[in-house]
C-alpha positions as CSV (number, residue, x, y, z in Angstrom):
1,M,-11.2,16.9,18.8
2,M,-9.3,17.7,15.6
3,R,-8.3,21.1,16.4
4,A,-6.9,20.1,20.0
5,W,-5.1,17.3,18.2
6,C,-3.6,20.0,15.8
7,L,-2.9,22.3,19.1
8,L,-0.9,19.4,20.4
9,A,1.1,18.8,17.7
10,A,2.3,22.2,17.6
11,A,3.4,22.4,21.0
12,L,5.9,19.3,20.5
13,P,9.4,20.2,19.9
14,L,10.9,19.9,16.1
15,A,14.0,19.1,18.0
16,A,12.7,15.5,18.7
17,Q,14.3,14.5,15.2
18,P,17.7,12.6,15.7
19,K,20.6,14.8,16.7
20,L,22.7,13.4,14.3
21,L,20.6,13.4,11.4
22,V,23.0,13.9,8.5
23,N,22.5,14.2,4.4
24,A,18.9,14.5,4.7
25,Q,16.0,16.3,2.9
26,T,14.1,16.3,5.8
27,D,10.1,17.0,6.2
28,T,9.1,17.1,9.9
29,R,5.2,16.6,10.4
30,P,2.8,15.8,13.5
31,A,2.2,12.1,13.6
32,A,-1.6,13.3,14.9
33,P,-4.3,12.5,14.5
34,R,-3.2,8.8,13.8
35,L,-0.1,7.4,13.0
36,E,-0.8,4.8,10.7
37,E,-2.6,7.3,8.4
38,Q,0.3,9.3,8.0
39,V,2.9,6.7,7.4
40,R,0.3,5.2,4.6
41,A,0.0,8.3,3.1
42,L,3.5,8.8,2.8
43,L,3.6,5.6,1.7
44,Q,1.4,5.8,-1.0
45,A,2.7,9.4,-2.4
46,Q,6.9,8.0,-2.1
47,P,7.5,6.1,-5.0
48,Q,10.8,7.1,-4.9
49,P,13.2,5.7,-2.2
50,A,12.7,7.7,1.2
51,W,12.8,7.1,5.0
52,I,10.1,7.5,7.3
53,G,10.8,7.7,11.1
54,Y,10.2,8.6,14.8
55,S,10.7,7.9,18.0
56,V,9.2,6.0,21.5
57,P,9.8,5.5,24.8
58,A,12.2,2.3,24.9
59,V,13.1,-0.4,27.7
60,R,16.0,-0.1,29.3
61,K,18.2,-2.9,27.6
62,F,21.5,-2.8,25.3
63,G,21.2,-4.1,21.8
64,L,20.2,-1.1,19.7
65,G,22.7,0.2,17.3
66,C,25.5,2.6,18.3
67,D,24.9,2.0,22.2
68,Y,27.3,-0.4,22.8
69,V,30.5,-1.4,20.7
70,R,33.8,-2.9,21.1
71,P,36.9,0.3,20.7
72,S,38.8,-0.1,17.3
73,P,40.9,1.7,15.5
74,E,38.1,2.1,12.8
75,F,35.8,3.0,15.7
76,A,35.3,6.9,16.1
77,G,31.7,7.5,17.6
78,S,31.0,7.4,21.4
79,V,30.4,4.4,23.5
80,H,27.2,4.4,25.6
81,L,27.5,3.0,28.8
82,E,24.1,2.9,30.0
83,P,21.1,2.5,27.5
84,P,19.0,5.2,26.2
85,S,15.6,5.7,27.2
86,E,14.2,6.0,23.7
87,V,14.2,4.1,20.7
88,V,13.9,5.7,16.8
89,I,12.0,3.5,14.5
90,L,12.8,3.7,10.9
91,F,11.3,2.6,7.6
92,R,12.8,2.7,4.1
93,V,9.8,2.7,1.6
94,E,10.6,2.5,-2.2
95,A,7.9,2.0,-5.4
96,N,5.3,2.7,-2.7
97,R,6.3,-0.4,-0.7
98,W,7.5,-1.3,2.4
99,D,11.5,-2.3,2.2
100,R,12.9,-2.5,5.8
101,I,12.5,-1.6,9.2
102,R,15.6,-0.1,11.0
103,T,15.8,0.5,15.3
104,V,18.6,2.7,16.3
105,S,19.9,4.5,19.2
106,P,18.6,8.4,19.2
107,D,22.5,9.2,19.7
108,C,23.8,7.7,16.2
109,E,24.8,9.5,13.4
110,I,22.2,8.7,11.2
111,D,23.0,9.6,7.4
112,A,20.3,9.1,5.2
113,G,22.3,9.3,1.9
114,G,20.5,11.9,0.8
115,L,16.9,10.4,0.3
116,P,13.7,12.2,1.4
117,F,13.9,11.6,5.4
118,H,9.9,12.1,6.8
119,W,10.1,12.7,10.8
120,L,6.5,12.0,12.8
121,T,6.4,14.2,16.1
122,G,4.2,12.9,18.9
123,V,3.8,9.0,18.3
124,P,2.0,7.3,21.4
125,P,3.9,4.1,21.7
126,E,0.2,2.2,21.0
127,Q,-0.3,3.6,17.7
128,S,3.4,2.5,16.7
129,I,2.7,-0.9,17.9
130,A,-0.1,-0.9,15.9
131,L,1.1,-0.3,13.0
132,L,4.2,-2.6,13.1
133,Q,1.9,-5.2,13.9
134,S,-0.4,-4.3,10.6
135,I,3.0,-4.8,8.6
136,T,3.6,-8.5,10.0
137,G,3.4,-10.6,7.4
138,E,4.5,-8.4,4.6
139,R,7.9,-10.1,5.1
140,L,9.3,-7.8,7.6
141,D,8.0,-9.9,10.7
142,S,11.7,-10.3,12.1
143,S,12.4,-6.8,12.1
144,A,9.0,-5.7,12.8
145,L,8.8,-7.7,15.8
146,S,12.2,-6.5,16.8
147,A,11.0,-3.3,16.9
148,I,7.8,-3.7,19.1
149,S,10.0,-5.4,21.5
150,W,11.5,-1.9,22.1
151,H,8.9,-0.2,23.2
152,D,8.3,0.7,27.1
153,S,4.6,0.1,26.8
154,P,2.5,-2.7,27.7
155,E,0.8,-3.3,24.7
156,A,3.9,-4.5,23.4
157,N,3.7,-7.5,25.5
158,T,0.1,-8.0,25.0
159,A,1.1,-7.9,20.7
160,L,3.6,-10.1,21.0
161,E,1.5,-12.7,22.9
162,G,-0.9,-12.4,20.6
163,L,1.8,-13.4,18.2
164,L,2.1,-16.7,19.8
165,A,-1.1,-18.3,19.3
166,P,-1.2,-21.6,17.7
167,A,-2.9,-20.4,14.5
168,Q,0.0,-18.3,13.4
169,P,3.1,-19.6,11.3
170,P,5.3,-21.3,12.8
171,S,8.3,-19.0,12.1
172,V,6.2,-16.0,13.4
173,R,5.9,-17.8,16.9
174,Q,9.5,-18.0,17.1
175,R,10.2,-14.7,16.2
176,A,7.7,-13.6,19.0
177,I,9.5,-15.8,21.6
178,S,12.9,-14.5,20.9
179,A,11.2,-11.1,20.4
180,L,9.3,-11.5,24.1
181,S,12.3,-12.6,26.1
182,G,14.0,-9.4,25.3
183,R,12.0,-7.7,27.6
184,S,11.2,-8.9,31.5
185,G,8.7,-9.0,34.2
186,K,6.8,-12.0,35.8
187,R,4.4,-11.8,32.8
188,V,6.9,-12.5,30.4
189,L,8.5,-15.9,32.5
190,D,5.0,-16.8,33.3
191,V,4.2,-17.1,29.4
192,L,7.4,-18.7,28.3
193,A,7.1,-21.6,31.1
194,G,3.6,-22.0,29.8
195,L,4.7,-22.7,26.3
196,I,7.2,-24.8,27.6
197,E,4.9,-27.1,29.8
198,T,1.9,-27.1,27.3
199,D,2.5,-26.3,23.6
200,H,2.0,-28.9,21.0
201,D,5.1,-27.4,18.8
202,A,8.3,-28.9,20.0
203,A,10.1,-25.9,18.0
204,V,8.0,-23.5,19.6
205,R,9.3,-25.4,23.3
206,R,12.5,-25.5,22.3
207,R,12.9,-22.1,20.9
208,A,10.9,-20.6,24.4
209,I,13.5,-23.0,26.4
210,S,16.3,-21.0,24.8
211,S,14.8,-17.8,25.6
212,L,14.9,-18.2,29.0
213,G,18.4,-18.7,29.1
214,S,19.2,-15.8,27.3
215,M,16.8,-13.3,29.1
216,R,19.3,-10.2,30.5
217,D,20.2,-10.0,33.7
218,G,19.5,-13.9,33.8
219,E,16.1,-13.3,34.7
220,G,15.2,-16.9,33.1
221,I,17.7,-18.5,35.2
222,P,15.4,-19.7,38.3
223,T,12.5,-20.2,35.9
224,L,14.4,-23.0,33.8
225,I,16.4,-24.2,37.4
226,D,12.2,-25.0,38.2
227,L,11.9,-26.5,34.8
228,A,15.2,-28.8,34.9
229,R,14.0,-29.9,38.5
230,K,10.1,-30.4,38.4
231,S,8.5,-30.6,34.7
232,K,7.0,-34.1,34.1
233,D,8.7,-33.9,30.4
234,G,11.8,-35.5,30.1
235,E,12.7,-33.7,27.0
236,V,12.3,-30.4,28.8
237,R,14.3,-31.3,31.9
238,K,17.1,-31.9,29.6
239,Q,16.8,-28.7,27.2
240,A,16.9,-27.1,30.3
241,V,19.9,-28.5,31.5
242,S,21.4,-27.9,28.1
243,S,20.3,-24.1,28.3
244,L,21.4,-23.9,32.1
245,A,25.1,-25.2,31.2
246,Q,25.5,-22.7,28.2
247,S,24.3,-19.5,30.5
248,H,27.2,-19.6,32.9
249,D,25.6,-18.2,35.2
250,P,26.6,-18.7,38.7
251,R,23.2,-20.0,40.0
252,A,23.0,-22.7,36.6
253,I,26.6,-23.7,37.5
254,R,25.7,-24.3,41.6
255,F,23.0,-26.0,40.4
256,L,23.9,-28.1,37.9
257,E,27.0,-29.0,40.8
258,E,23.9,-30.0,42.6
259,V,23.0,-32.3,40.3
260,L,26.0,-34.3,39.8
261,K,27.1,-34.7,43.2
């Protein structure tokens, strides 16, 4: 099995590192056989500041660095009209500890500031998600959850849903809701609607309602309208109406006009 992993890693293109990586002491190596083992080994061997990075398939949405910017006299880069198919996950480490996590477009120019830059190839998305899950709770909850939400993998939904459990700290639950709403599909809508109708934490219910209103392409608007019409909880109906009003979605406007007649 180990020999098979090594052969697979040798076949992977080393050019998979960021296209515009500059000012870096680059070291490229395969992630096989286990990503977390490789990253933890680098972490323990790296007392001085350094970066560790890799790429995985991404959900196609805007929001990554360098994807969509407002042109200005100071801006000299590219404006990407379509979102990328991959996301670059970057970890800064220092003194054998996690420092921060960044998620950027593979089309960004990445300046590593002259630091060592360890690039890992052939990273399976599910191993990336498991690594990021292991880091939550190490004061990097928000950035780790955001990185998980960018993975184009069903394991990302499962990971984020697991962080919605009542036993999780309220701050983690609310961040997981925001991260989950950056994805799409009936499963996400059902999870958010379920929280709104059954969760005992009012702050969690409010965050879920707000997140429905901010889902891309207005995907959460029909669910909000349904909640505003049918929920037996008066506070939920009130918050759903407020979120609809803030959305400026044509469907929301038509519903509000109907209510006001």
